[in-house]
C-alpha positions as CSV (number, residue, x, y, z in Angstrom):
1,M,3.4,0.2,-12.7
2,I,1.4,2.5,-10.5
3,I,-2.3,1.6,-10.5
4,H,-5.2,3.7,-9.2
5,C,-8.0,1.2,-9.0
6,V,-11.6,2.2,-7.9
7,R,-14.1,-0.7,-7.7
8,A,-12.3,-2.6,-10.5
9,Q,-9.9,-5.0,-8.8
10,S,-11.1,-8.1,-10.6
11,E,-10.8,-6.4,-14.0
12,I,-7.3,-5.0,-13.1
13,L,-6.2,-8.5,-12.0
14,A,-7.4,-10.0,-15.2
15,I,-5.3,-7.5,-17.2
16,L,-2.2,-8.0,-15.0
17,R,-2.3,-11.7,-15.7
18,H,-1.2,-10.8,-19.2
19,Y,2.0,-9.3,-17.8
20,P,3.8,-12.0,-15.8
21,N,7.2,-10.3,-16.1
22,L,6.0,-7.0,-14.7
23,K,8.7,-5.9,-12.2
24,A,6.2,-4.3,-9.8
25,A,2.6,-3.0,-9.5
26,I,1.8,-0.5,-6.8
27,F,-1.9,0.0,-6.0
28,H,-1.9,3.7,-5.3
29,G,-4.5,5.2,-2.9
30,F,-5.5,1.8,-1.6
31,I,-8.8,2.0,0.2
32,S,-10.4,-1.4,0.6
33,S,-10.8,-4.5,2.7
34,P,-8.2,-6.8,4.3
35,E,-9.4,-9.5,2.0
36,Q,-8.7,-7.5,-1.1
37,A,-5.4,-6.4,0.3
38,S,-4.5,-10.0,0.9
39,E,-5.4,-11.0,-2.6
40,L,-3.2,-8.3,-4.1
41,T,-0.2,-8.8,-1.8
42,S,-0.3,-12.6,-2.2
43,R,0.2,-12.0,-5.9
44,G,3.3,-9.9,-5.1
45,Y,1.7,-6.5,-5.6
46,F,2.4,-3.5,-3.4
47,L,-0.2,-1.3,-1.6
48,S,0.2,2.4,-1.1
49,F,-1.9,4.0,1.7
50,G,-2.7,7.6,2.2
51,F,-4.6,9.6,4.8
52,G,-7.9,8.4,3.3
53,A,-7.1,4.9,4.5
54,L,-7.1,6.1,8.1
55,R,-10.7,7.2,7.7
56,S,-11.9,3.8,6.7
57,P,-12.1,1.1,9.5
58,K,-11.9,-1.8,6.9
59,T,-8.8,-0.1,5.3
60,V,-7.2,0.4,8.7
61,N,-7.5,-3.3,9.2
62,A,-6.0,-3.9,5.8
63,L,-3.1,-1.5,6.7
64,R,-2.5,-3.5,9.9
65,A,-2.5,-6.8,8.0
66,C,-0.4,-5.6,5.0
67,P,3.0,-7.3,5.0
68,S,5.8,-4.7,5.5
69,S,7.4,-6.1,2.3
70,A,4.3,-4.8,0.3
71,L,3.8,-1.4,1.9
72,F,4.1,2.2,0.7
73,L,2.7,5.4,2.0
74,E,1.6,8.6,0.2
75,S,0.4,12.0,1.0
76,D,-0.2,13.5,-2.4
77,T,-3.9,14.4,-1.8
78,A,-3.6,15.7,1.8
79,K,-2.7,19.0,3.4
80,N,-0.8,17.1,6.1
81,G,2.7,16.1,5.3
82,I,4.2,12.7,4.9
83,S,5.7,12.9,8.4
84,T,2.3,13.1,10.0
85,L,1.2,10.1,7.9
86,Y,4.3,8.1,9.1
87,E,3.4,8.9,12.7
88,Q,-0.2,7.8,12.4
89,V,0.6,4.6,10.4
90,A,3.4,3.7,12.9
91,E,0.8,3.9,15.6
92,V,-1.7,1.8,13.7
93,R,0.9,-0.8,12.9
94,K,2.4,-0.7,16.4
95,V,6.0,-0.1,15.1
96,D,8.4,2.7,15.6
97,I,8.8,5.3,12.9
98,A,12.4,4.4,12.1
99,T,11.3,0.8,11.5
100,L,8.4,1.9,9.2
101,K,10.7,4.2,7.2
102,R,13.3,1.4,6.8
103,E,10.7,-1.1,5.6
104,I,9.3,1.3,3.0
105,Y,12.7,2.4,1.9
106,D,13.7,-1.3,1.4
107,N,10.6,-1.7,-0.8
108,Y,11.6,1.3,-2.8
109,I,15.1,0.0,-3.3
110,R,13.8,-3.4,-4.3
111,I,11.7,-1.9,-7.1
112,F,13.6,1.2,-8.2
113,G,17.2,0.2,-7.3
């Protein structure tokens, strides 16, 4: 399930509790605090970050703290390509691009096979 959540995390979490067998939930366009990111990832959900995340200091901190096993990237609302996003996120997370790509690919395979 792909979820675009704007200022409704508590409500979404209340709904998701009714679906304990959900294979995966990806919070698309995640822009929020490290605390909210931690709450979601501790429940086994994934976070997808785009260029907007890099403009928010609190979300940059969430991006740094997000476990690699819960991470996705997206560029659907930006003029810049996904390659640019990978470069910028690799710098923020202090990993090389190949590692970042492998981590995200592993997450994709885990969900979609």
